[in-house]
C-alpha positions in Angstrom: 131.8 177.7 91.7 135.6 178.5 91.6 134.9 182.4 91.7 133.3 182.5 95.2 136.1 180.8 96.7 138.6 183.1 95.3 136.8 186.2 96.4 136.5 184.7 100.1 140.2 183.7 100.1 141.2 187.2 99.2 138.9 189.2 101.6 140.1 187.8 104.8 143.2 185.9 106.4 140.7 183.8 108.2 138.8 182.7 105.2 142.0 182.3 103.2 143.0 179.5 105.9 139.6 177.5 105.5 140.6 175.5 102.5 143.4 174.0 104.7 141.2 172.0 107.0 139.8 169.7 104.2 143.4 169.0 103.2 144.4 168.3 106.7 141.4 165.9 107.2 142.4 164.0 104.0 145.9 163.4 105.2 144.6 162.2 108.7 142.2 159.9 106.6 144.8 158.6 104.3 146.8 157.7 107.3 144.0 155.5 108.9 145.1 151.8 109.4 142.7 149.5 108.1 141.6 146.6 110.7 143.1 144.0 108.1 146.9 143.4 107.9 148.6 143.8 104.7 148.8 140.3 104.1 144.9 139.8 104.9 143.9 142.6 102.3 146.2 141.1 99.7 144.5 137.6 100.4 141.1 139.3 100.2 141.3 140.8 97.0 143.3 137.9 95.5 140.3 135.9 96.1 138.1 138.3 94.5 140.3 138.3 91.6 140.2 134.6 91.0 136.2 134.8 91.7 135.7 137.5 89.1 139.0 137.7 87.0 137.5 140.4 84.7 134.8 142.0 86.5 132.4 144.6 84.6 129.9 147.3 85.3 126.2 146.3 84.7 125.0 149.3 82.9 124.5 148.9 79.3 126.5 151.3 77.2 128.2 151.6 73.8 130.4 154.5 74.1 131.6 156.8 76.7 128.6 159.4 76.1 126.1 156.7 76.6 128.1 155.4 79.7 127.8 159.0 81.3 124.1 159.2 80.6 123.5 155.8 82.1 125.5 156.4 85.0 123.9 159.7 85.9 120.4 158.1 85.3 121.4 155.3 87.8 121.2 157.7 90.8 118.7 156.4 93.1 117.9 153.7 90.5 119.0 150.0 89.8 121.2 149.2 86.8 118.5 146.6 85.6 115.9 149.4 85.6 118.1 151.9 83.8 119.2 149.2 81.3 115.3 148.8 80.3 115.0 152.3 79.8 118.0 153.3 78.0 117.9 150.4 75.5 115.4 152.1 73.3 116.8 155.6 74.2 120.3 154.8 73.2 119.2 153.0 69.9 117.8 156.9 68.6 120.3 158.9 70.8 123.7 157.6 71.2 125.7 161.0 70.7 125.2 164.2 72.3 123.9 165.6 68.9 121.3 163.1 68.6 120.2 163.3 72.2 119.8 167.1 71.8 117.8 166.7 68.5 115.6 164.2 70.5 114.8 166.9 72.9 113.8 167.0 76.8 110.1 165.9 76.1 111.0 162.8 74.3 113.8 161.7 76.7 111.6 162.2 79.5 109.1 159.7 77.7 112.0 157.1 77.5 113.0 157.2 81.0 109.8 157.9 82.9 110.1 154.4 84.6 113.3 155.6 86.4 113.0 157.6 89.5 113.5 161.3 89.6 112.8 161.0 85.8 111.9 164.7 85.0 115.0 166.3 86.6 117.2 163.5 85.0 116.0 164.4 81.4 116.6 168.0 82.1 120.1 167.2 83.2 120.6 164.7 80.0 119.8 167.4 77.7 121.9 169.8 79.5 125.0 167.6 79.7 124.6 166.8 76.1 124.7 170.7 75.2 127.5 171.3 77.5 129.5 168.3 75.7 128.6 169.8 72.2 129.2 173.6 72.9 132.2 173.2 75.4 134.1 169.8 74.7 133.5 169.5 71.4 131.1 166.5 71.6 133.9 164.5 73.4 133.6 163.0 77.0 136.3 164.6 78.9 138.9 162.5 80.6 139.6 164.3 83.9 137.3 164.4 86.8 137.4 167.9 87.4 135.8 168.4 83.8 133.4 165.6 84.2 131.9 167.0 87.3 131.1 170.2 85.5 128.6 168.2 83.5 124.9 168.8 84.8 123.9 165.7 86.8 127.7 164.4 87.1 128.9 164.2 90.5 132.3 162.6 91.8 130.8 159.1 92.0 129.4 159.3 88.2 133.0 160.9 87.2 135.0 157.8 88.9 132.8 155.3 87.3 133.4 156.8 83.7 136.9 157.4 84.4 137.2 153.6 85.2 134.9 151.9 82.5 135.6 154.3 79.7 139.0 155.3 80.1 140.7 152.6 82.4 141.6 154.8 85.2 142.0 153.2 88.6 139.3 155.0 90.5 136.9 154.0 93.5 133.3 155.2 92.9 131.6 154.8 96.1 128.0 153.7 95.7 125.6 152.4 98.2 126.8 149.0 98.0 130.8 150.1 98.5 129.8 152.3 101.4 127.8 149.5 103.1 130.6 147.0 102.6 133.5 149.3 103.7 131.6 150.1 106.8 130.2 146.7 107.6 133.5 144.7 107.2 135.6 147.6 108.5 137.5 147.4 105.6 137.7 151.3 105.2 135.0 152.7 107.6 133.8 156.3 107.1 130.9 158.7 107.7 130.7 159.9 104.1 131.5 158.7 100.6 134.4 160.7 100.4 136.0 159.3 103.4 135.4 155.8 102.5 136.9 156.4 99.1 140.0 158.2 100.5 140.5 155.2 102.8 139.7 152.5 100.2 142.3 154.2 97.8 144.7 153.7 100.7 144.3 150.4 102.0 143.6 148.3 98.8 146.7 146.8 97.3 147.8 149.0 94.3 147.8 145.9 91.9 144.3 145.2 92.4 142.8 148.7 92.7 141.8 148.7 89.1 139.0 146.2 89.4 138.6 146.7 93.2 135.6 149.0 92.3 133.7 146.3 90.6 134.6 143.5 92.9 133.2 145.4 95.8 130.0 146.6 94.2 129.2 143.1 93.0 130.1 141.5 96.3 127.6 143.9 97.8 125.0 143.0 95.4 125.2 139.5 95.3 126.7 138.2 98.5 127.0 140.8 101.3 123.6 142.0 100.7 122.0 145.0 102.6 119.2 143.3 104.3 120.8 139.9 104.9 124.6 139.2 104.1 124.9 135.9 102.7 128.0 134.6 104.7 127.8 131.0 103.4 128.2 131.9 100.0 131.0 134.5 100.8 134.7 133.7 99.9 136.2 136.0 102.4 134.2 134.7 105.2 137.4 133.5 107.4 138.8 136.8 107.0 135.9 139.1 107.5 135.8 141.3 110.6 132.2 142.1 110.6 130.3 141.8 113.7 127.2 140.7 111.8 128.9 137.7 110.0 127.1 134.5 110.7 129.8 132.1 109.2 133.6 131.8 109.4 134.0 129.1 106.6 134.7 130.6 103.3 132.8 129.5 100.3 134.7 127.5 97.6 137.1 129.8 95.9 135.9 129.2 92.1 135.8 131.3 89.1 131.8 132.4 88.7 130.2 132.3 85.3 130.9 135.0 82.9 128.7 138.3 83.9 125.4 138.6 81.5 125.5 142.5 81.4 121.8 144.0 81.5 120.3 141.1 83.6 121.6 142.1 87.1 119.6 143.0 89.9 120.0 145.5 92.8 
C-alpha cells in the first residue's frame, strides 16, 4: 500500500500536499476539549478503577497468536460466541504452524458458528502464513506490523498491543464508540476520531486499563438498547441527555471476572 502513496506524492505538488490534511485534522481533534473538566475525568476513572481494579478482556486465549486470531474472529461477533468456537480450535492449533497444518477447510468447520466464517477462515490461514514466513512465527509488537496481517485492522492491533504486550492503547469497538458519544466524553464521527480524543482526555495514569473499563461499562451498564443508569457509578457525573438517574450506584469492587462467560 505504501508504494502508490509514494508515487502520487512524487508526481505532483498538489498530491504531495494531500497527506498534510489528515495530520492537521488529528491536531485539531487532539485539541478538542471534553465537556468534562479534568477533575471530573479524574473522578470518573477513579471510580472505574475501584469498581474493577484489574479489568480483563473477555476473549479466551493462551498466547499472543491465539489472541490475534480471537480478536480477528470477533469482528461483527460476540466474545461469548467466539469463545465457544475457539475453545476446540485452540486445543489443536495454538501456533501459526499448527494452524497452517490444520488448513482452511478444517478451520472453517471449527468457526462456522461465527458470522462471516468463510472469509475469516481464509484470513486466519493467511495471517498464520505471514507470521511464519515474514515474522518468524512471532507476533509483532508494533501497530504498523500488526495491521499488515490479513484480517487485522487498527482496532485488533490495539487490542493485541494492550492485552499481549502491555501497551496503553485505545481499541474503539462498538461499545466504546457508543459510550464516548453517548456520555460526550470524546464524541466523534469515526472510530479514529474517538480514539484520538479519548487518548487526549483520559488521565494518563488510568490510560492502560481505560479501554477495558469503557468496554465493560458499555457491555454491562451503559447498554445499547437502554442504559441502566440506576447501576452506574458515574451517574452524577454523566452528561448524557439520555440518562435517567442522577444518583450514582454504590461504589464497590465487583466480583472477579469469569473469562469466557461474558455476554454482549
